[in-house]
N, C-alpha and C positions, 0 to 999 in steps of 0.2 A: 170750150172751157177757158174763160178769159180772166184768170186770176193773176196774182203776181208772177207765178211761174211762166204764164203765157206772155206777159208784157215785157219782162225785163230784157230779153234779147233785143227787142226793138228800141228800148230806151238806150241800151248800150250802143246799138248801131247809130242812133241819132247823135249820141254824145261823141262817138268816134268821128262821124261826119263833121260835126261842129268843130272838133279839135283839129281835123285836117284843114278846114277852111281857115281857122285862126292861124295855123302854121303857114298855110299858103299865103295869107295876107302879110305875115311877118317876113316870109321869104322873098316875095316879089315886090314889096314896097320900095326897096332901093332902086328899082329900074328907072325911076324918074329922076334920080340924082346923078352926080358925077361918078364915073366908074361903077355905075349901077349894075351892069351886066356881070362884072367879076364878083362884086359883093353878093349879088343874088345867087350866083353859082355856088359860092362858098357856103352861103346859108342853106342852099338846097341840099348840099351834102350832109350838113348837120341835121336839118329837119327831116330829111329822108331817113337818116339813121334812127331818129326818134320814132317816126311813124312805123318803120318796119320792126323796130324793137318792141313797140307796143302791139304789133300785129301778132307776135308769137303767143303771148298769153291770151289774146282775143281769139285766135284760131283754136287754141286748146280749149278755152272756155266754151266756144261755140260747139266744138265737137263733143265735149262732155255734156253740154245742155241738150244737144240733139239726141245723144244716146240715152240720157236720163228721161227725156220727154217720151221716148219710145217705151221705156219701162213703165212710166206713169200713165200712158195713154190708156183709155178704156178699151179693153180687148174686144175684138169682134167675135161674135159667136162662132165656135169652130164648125167647120163643114161636116156634114154627115159622113163623108168619105174619110176624113181625118179621124173621126171617132171610131169608125169601123177598123181602120188600119191600126189604130192604137190598141184597140181591144184584142185584135188577132195577134199582134206582136206581143202584147203582155201575156196572153194565154199561152203562147209558145214558150216564152221565157219562164213563166211560173211552172209549166209542166216539165220542162227540162230540168229546172232547178230541183224540184221535189222528187222527180224520178231518180235523179242521181243520188239525192239524199236518202231516199227509201232503199236504194240498193246498198248504200254504205251502212245503213242501219239494219240491213237484212230483215226488213219488215215482212217479206213474203217468203222467207227461207226457213223451212220448206213450205210453211203455210202461216198465215197470220195466227197469233195466239188467240184462242177462242174465248175472249172476254165477253161476258153477257152484260147487257146494259138495260136499264128500265127507268121509266119516269117515276118520281116519288108519288106515293099514294096520297089521296086527299087527307089532310090532317096530320100527315107525317111530320111536318115541320111547323113550328109555331114561333114567330109568324111564318106564313107561307113564303117559299122561295120561287114559286112559279105563278104566272099570271092566270086569270080566269080561263077555264077550259075553252069557252067560246071564242076567246081572243086568240087562241092557238089553233084550234081545230074547228072549222065551221060545222062539222058533223057531230060535235060533242053535245050531249044533252045539257039542259040547264042544271041538273043535279048531279051529273056524272063527272068523271075526271078524264084526263088524257091518258088512255092506256096505250103505252108505247114500250115495246121491248125490242131489243136489237142485239146483234152479235158482231164482234170485230171480224169474224170469219165470213160474214155475209154483208159486205159493204153495199152491194147493189140494192138489197132490200132497205137498208138504212137510208140510202140516197133517195129512193122512191118515196119513202115515208116523209123525209124532209121536204121534198118537193110538194107534197100534198098539204103541208101546213099552210096556215093563212098567209103568213108573211115571211116564211122561211127564216126563222130565227131559232137558234139552238144554243143552250148553255150545257157544256160538258164538264161535269164535276167528278171528283174522286180524290182519294188520298195520295200520298207520295208514291210514285212508281206505278200508279194504277193504269197507265196507258192513255191518258187524256190527250196529250199531244199526238201520240201515234194514231189515235182514232181521228183526230182532226186532219192529219196528213192523209190518211187513207180516204176520208170523205172528200177532201180537196181534190185528190188525184182522180177519183171516180167521177166527180162532177165535171172536171176538165175533160176527161176522156169521153163522156157522154154529152158534152155541151153541143156538139154539132147536131145531135138529134132533137135538141130543145132550142128552138129559134130565139136568138138574141138574149140568151141567159147571161147574167153578169159573170165576170171573171173572178173566181175565188183567189184571194191573195192572203198568205199567212204572214203575220207580223207579230213580234213580241210587244204586247201592250205596255210593258214597263217603260218604253221609250216615249209614251204620250204625256206631255206636260200640258195639262188642261188649263193652266193659267196663261201660257203663251199662245196655245192654239185650242180654244174652248170648243170648236166645232170638229167633230170627227172627220168631216170631209176635208177640212184644211190640213189636218195632220196626215191623212192618207195622201193628199197631194204632195206634201213635203217629203214623206217617206218614199213614195214611188219615184219621185225625181231624183232622190239621193241613191236609192237602191238599184234602180234600173236606168242607167244612163242612156240607153237607146231611146227612152221616151223623151229625151231632151234634143233629139235629132231634128234637123230642119223639117218643117212641115208638121211637127208634133209640138212638144214644148209644154210649158206650164198651163196655158189656157186649155189645151186639149185634155191634159191630165186632170185639171180641176173639173172640167165638164164630166169626165168619166166618174169622178168621185161624187159629184153633187147630183147627177142625173140617174143614179141607181144602176150604173154599169159595173159596179164592183161588189163583190161579196167579201167583206173583211172577215178573216179568220184570225181573231185576236187571242194570242196565246199567253197565259200566265198572269191573270189578274192578281193572284195571290203574291206575285213577286213585287207588287207595289207596296209602299207603306200603308198602314191602315187608313189614314185620312185620305190618301190619294185613291184608294180603292172606292171609298164612298163617293168621292168627287167624280170618278169615272162612271159609276152607275148613273149619277145624275146627268153627266155630259152625254152619255149614250142615249138616254131617253130624250134629251133635248135635241139631239142631232138627227135621230132616226125619223125619217118620214114614212108615209104609208107604204111606199114601195121599196124601202131600204131593207136589205137582208143582213144577217149577222150570225157568226158562230163565235162563241166565247168559251175559253177553258179556264178553270180555276180549281184550286183545292176546295173541298166542300166546306170546311170550317171557316176559311177566310171569306168565301162568297156569302155564306149564311150571315156572318157578322156584318159584312158590307151592306147587304140588303136590309138588315135590321137597322143599322145606323142611318141608311139613306131613307128608310121609311117607304121604299118602293122596290118593285121587282123590275127586271128587264121586260119592257112592254112586248107582249105577244110572243115571248120566247119560251119554247119547251125546254125542259131540263132532263138530262139523262145522267144516271149514276151507275157505276159498275157494281157487279156482284162479285164477291171474292171467288177465285177459282177453287173448286173443291179438289182434294187430293187425287181423286181418280182422273179428273180432267187434266190436271197438271202432269200426272204420270203418262197419260195417253199422248200429250203433246211432246214430252221428252222422248217417248218411244218413237215418234215420227222423225225425230232428229237423229236417232241412232240407226245403225245398220239393221236390216230385217231380223238378224239373229244377234241380239246383244250379247256381250260377254257375261259370264256367270255373275260377277259382282254387280253389273248393272241390272241383270234380271232380278237378283235379290233385292236391290235398292228400289226398283220400280214396284215389286210386289209388296214390299214393306210400306211404301208410300201409299199405294192404293188402299191398304187396309187401315190407314191412319184415320181417325175420326176428324172431321173438319174442326178447326180451332174454335169456332163459335158454338159447336155442340159437344165439345169435350168437357166431361165433368171435372169440376175443380179438384185438384189434388191428384188426378190420375195422370200417369205418364205413358208415353209411347215412344218406341225407338225413333220414329220419324216425326215426332211432334214439332221439332224446330224446322225440319225440312218442309213439312206441310204448311207451316205458317209463312215461311219465306216464299214458297211457290204460289201463294195466293195472288200475287201481283205479277204483271209482265216483267217488271224490273228484276224480281227474284229469279224468274225463269231465264231471263237473258243472262244474268250473272252466272247461273248454274251451268247453262249450256256453253257459255264462253270459256269457263274455267275447267269444267269436269268432262266435257264431251270431246276433248282432245285425245288422240290415241295414246294409250299407255297410262292414262290417269285413273287411279283407283277411287271409285265413289263410296267405298265402304265407310269411311269416317263420317259421311253425311248422316248416317243413321246410328251414330254412336252418341248416346246422351252424355257420356263422360267427356267426350271431346267438345261437343257443342250442346250444352244444356239448355240454351235459350235461342230463340230466333235472332236476337240482337248479336249474340256471339257468332252465330253462323254468318250473318250478313257482314259483320266486321271482317271476318276471315275472307269472305268473297271479295270485298272491296280491296283488301290488302293484297290479294293475289291477282287482281285484274290487270294492273300495269305490267308486271313481269310476264304474265301469260300472253297478253296481246303482243308484246315485243318478241317473245320467243316463237310464237306461232305465225307471225307475219314478218318474215325477214325482208330487208330492203331490196328494192329492185331499181334498175335503171330504165325500165320500160315506162315511158310517160303515159301510155294508154291503160296502165293498171291502176285503178283508183283505190284498191284495197290494201296496198302495201306501201310502206313509207319509202322515202328516197334515201334516208340515212340510217345508220345503226346508232342506237341510243343505249345509254346505261340506265337500267330501270330505276336505280336509286336516285340518279340525277333527274330523270323525268318526274319522279314522285316529288322531289324537292321543288322543282320549277313550277309544276302544276299546283303544288300546295301553296306556293307563294301567290300565284295568280288567284286561286280560290279564296285565300285569306284576304288578298287585296280587294277583290270584287265585293266580298262580304262587308268590308269596313269602309269602302269609299263612299262619298256622297252619292245619293241616288240621282239618276239623270233628270228626274222630274223636279229636283230642287228641294224636296221634302224627305227627311229621313235619310237613312244610310242603307247601302247594299244594293247590288244589282246582279242579275244573272248574265248580263250581256257584256261580252269582252269585245269592245270596239277598239281596234288598234290605234286609231287617231286620238282617243281620249287618254292614252297612257301617260303622256307628258303632263296633262292637267291633273290627273288623279294621283300621280306618284310625286307630285310637288317638285317637278323639275323646274327649279327656280330660274328667274331671270339672270341670277349670278352665274349659274352653270352655263346657260346659253351664252352669256357675255364672254366668259373665259374661253369657251370652245370656239366661238365665232371670231374673237380677236386673234387667237392663236392661228386659226385658219387664214385670217386676213393677212397677218404678218408673214406667214409662210408663203402665201401666194405673192405678196408684195416683194419679198426678197427674191423669189425666183424670177419674177418679172423684172425687178431691178437689175439682176445679174445679166439677163438676156439683153435688156436695153443698154446696160453699161458696156457690154461687149460690142454691141452693134455701133453705138456712138463712139466708143473708144477707138475703133478702127480709123475714124476720121480725125478725132481731136486728141488722141493719146490714150493708151490703154489705162494707165493709172487714173487719169482724170475721169475717164468714162466709167470705170468701175466704182470709183468713189461717189461720183454723182448718181450712178444707177442705184447703188446700195442705199444712199441717203434718201433718194426719191422712193425707192421700194419700201423702206421702213415707214416713211411718212404715208405713202399711199396705202400700204397694207394696214396700218393702224386706222387710217380714215375708212377703209373698206370694212374693217371689223366693227368700227363704231357705227357705220351706216347699217350693217346687218343687225347689230345688236339693238339699234333703235327701234326696229320692227319686230325683234324676236319675241318680245313679251306677248304678242298676239298670236304667235304660231300655234300654241296649244289650244286656241279656241277655234281654229280653222277646221272645216270639214274637208274630206278628200276631194280633190278635183279629178279631172278626166282628160286623158290625152290619147287620141287615136291617130297614129301616124301612117295608116294604110291609105295609099292614094287610089288603089283599085276601087272602082265603083264610086269614087268621091272626087273625080277629076273636075267636075263642074264646080263643086264647092271649093276645091283647091284654087282654081283659077279666079273665082269670084272674090274670095278672101284676099288672094294675092293682089288682085287689081285694086280692091279697096284700100289695102295697106299701102300700096305704091302711091295711090292718089293722095292719101293723107301725108305719107312720108315726103313726097316731092313738094307738096305745098309747104310743109314745115321746113324742109331743107332749103327751098328757094327763099323763104323768109329769112332764115338764119344766114344763108349765103349772101344775100343782098345787104343785110345788116353788117356782116363782116366786111364785105367788099367796100361799102361806103366808108366804113371806119378806116380801113387800110388806105382807101383813096385819099383821105385827108392828108396823109403823109407822103404817099408814093405816087399819087396821081390817080385820076379817075379810071383810066384804062387798066392800069395794074390792079387797082382795087376791084373793078368789076370782073377781071379775069380770075383773081383769087376767089372772089365771092361766088362766081359761077362754079368753080371747081369744088369749093367747100359745100355749096348747096347741093350739087349733084351727088357728091359722096355721102353727105349726111342723109339726103332724101332717099337715095337708093337703099342704103343700109338700114335706116330706120323703117322704111316702108316694107322691105322684105322681112325684117324681123317681126314687125307688128302683124303683118299679114299671115306669116307662117304660124305664129303663136295663136292667133285667132282661129285659124283653120284647125290646128292641133287640138284645141280645147273644145271643138264642136263634135259631140258624139255622133257616131254613125248609126244607121239602122241595123245594128248588129243583132242578128237573131241568135244570141249567145248569152247565157246567164252570167252574172257577176258574182263570183265567190269572194270571200275575204282576201284571198291571194290576188285575184284579178283586181280588186279594188285597190289594194296596196301597190301593185305593179303600175296601175294606171296613174296614181298620184305621184309615184316616184318618177315615172316617165315624164309627166308634166313638169315637175320641178327641174329635172336634169335638162330637159329640152329647152325650157324657158331660160335657164341660166346659161346654157351653151349658146343658144340663139342670141341672147343679149350680149354675151361676151364676144362672139364673132362679129356682131354688128358694130359694136363700139371699137373693137380691135381693128377691123378693116378701116373704119372711118379715121381713127387716129393714125393707123399705119400708113394709109395713103397720104395723110396730111403731113406727117413729120418724119416719115421713113418707115419702110415696111417691117424691118426687123424689130427694132426697139419699140416703135409705136404700136405694132401689133401685140407685143407682149404686155405692154402697159395698158393699152386699151382693152385687151381681153380680160385682164385682171379686174379692172374697174367695171367693165360690163358684166362680168360674172357676179361680182358683188351686187350690182344693181339688180340682176336677174334673180338672185337669191332673196334680196331684201323686198323687192316689189312683187306685186301679184296678189291674187285672191286666195290661193290655196297653198299653204306651206305645211300641211299636216305631216308629210313625210319627213320634213326637216326637224320638226318637233319630236317625232317618233325616233329619228336617228339619234338625237341628243339624249333622249330618255333611255333608250336601250343601251347606249354607251355607258351611261351612269349606272344603270341597274346591273349590267354585266360586270362593271368594275366592282360593284358591291357583292358579286356572286349570287345575285338573286334570280337572274334570268340569263338565258343564252344570248350571246351577241347577235346571232342571226335568229331573231325571235320568230318572224313570220314563217320561214321554212320549218322551224320546229313545230309551230302550231299547225301547219299544213300536214306534217307527219302525224301529229296527234289526231287530227281529223281523219286521216286515212286509217289509222289504227282503230278508230271507233271510240276514242276517249272524248272527243269533242264532236259537236254537231254544228252545222253552218245554217244560219238563217239570213239569207242575203249576204251583206258584207260583214255580219257579226258572227262571232263564235260564241257558243255556250257549251258548258259541260254536257256530256251525253245524257245524264240524269241529274236532277237537282240534288238527290241524295248523295251522289258521287261528289258533287260540288261541296256539299255540307261536310261530308266525311273528310275530304282533303283539307278543307279550311280548318276543321276542328283539330286535326292531327298534325298540322304544320308546325315545324320548329325552325326558327331562323338559324342561318349558319353561324357557327361560333366565331 
């Protein structure tokens, strides 16, 4: 590819050679005249300085252009072994992730809730929401439909039926709390568990579809590539990377399980339907979940259905099935109040068949227990020892299902906190690490629910999202550049004053304590202010950064460590030698060539070693390992925090050592470390943790959120109030989110 990008380094090289020849002619022209040797030597010192000073930006530009050309170069097709390794690694990560989440959600405790599902009958929807039967099931007759029934209690049969469809595409519909996501997770886990028996099956991955911006990434495969690289850092390890992940997505090696189409704005829902049909090839598989009403409207607006996709809808649980499930959660011999409650529930007529105007003691209870959400709320709150279920069948206490459901939502947070006391055992995933006040938890979660409901949608259209991404907190809470500026300048001044005091004491021992302290404080104030301004100049972009990754484990990564260190040292020594010779020739003009070269060599080695070590260590730390471990939101936050702290400390030590060795170890180290720390905070590609830190400080000051937000969210996840989808938190149920948002009251 010989365009402008390919030619310009050669043009620069030829221009540099021409410039050197011109300078050489100017330098050596006096040799023919009187005192020509001395005049030429003086000119050589000056022109040498010009050449070497110009070499610094040229070397930097060459290094940047070389790195950029690698990024722009046409990727070679990934090897088959790399694709196999990536698939196996991804399958392990996804299985571990959702097995842990299924345990936290108690999906199989004691058994799955037996929700029955069926495909809509022909003519049930106008216009239709499912494709032609022959497009879904090759065995379907020309005039027949797709007769498909399933049960959440028999996922094996559902998986077998799914594998028999023509293209393995399924849309799971239902109302709020109907168990759509639960069924998708159950199906995903079973497909993963039985994948070894089905050669070369794609790897199912569950992602919230609300994060797909079809304008920025119109192809599904490009969005999958982007999300996998962000959510599973192990896929960015050496030998894998973007090209391999893109091949997985585009060659049918993935089964995307896209959750929550209804969480997108209406216009975006319609666009997603069209984008899916344009993206899916003949061999691409798909599972999609949505609320029924929103999906029906989206299909109607789009004028098309999901090609070759079967549709399943849930049947409401009848009172007898709900009572049977509750009985399996109780001891074999329930208490008399529970026996009475279960008997009353079993004899309640199903809400759909209840004659208008007729009442029943368990009418509200029967309606609430039609859905898995209602059963989960009921067992969480009323199946604890010592709890009396008698009020559940009291029409005076709960005359409607809405009244009962509101009561259950209000009792959820206090019950979970009371029944799951904190523990210090890190191996216990079901109990929090800290004790919390229920009222405070309700207020903080209420703020987050209200904030997510009213913030701009991630797709750029409409408002509201279900996804709590910690790195978007600064952008969505309007943590302005002014707040960032104030905090960073204060931090810079504080660091500068400390460095100035240390430097003043160190230099004062030689030149007088009063003079040293005065000079150190003045320099510290000026340097601290400059550091604060430097950080502030880049702080406006922090809120836009995505999390980075830092892996500081040398075990099993020694080869990568040595390779990155060698590369960093090579670049650092080349850069340091250039700077050192430039400094040396400049000093040599005044103190003589020998002194200048000695100083230059010292400076060059010092700068080269420190810069080389710092760049090599940072590059190694940012390279993910083949870690066969999932990434939770806490892991994601920890990794980005580690990267920012390591980069800042690494930069601070490098500059501190360079300045300290040059002007004196005590004061120079303090001053250099301060400036290096500021540079490490200001520069780099990932500053999400810094933006989060500023945002949480401001929100905690306003009493809207706790100061240590991520540990609090981790505890809420352990309690069962939140669920984790990769690095993102969501409320356990959308209805819980909506309830907390609607009842939130800001602090007075």
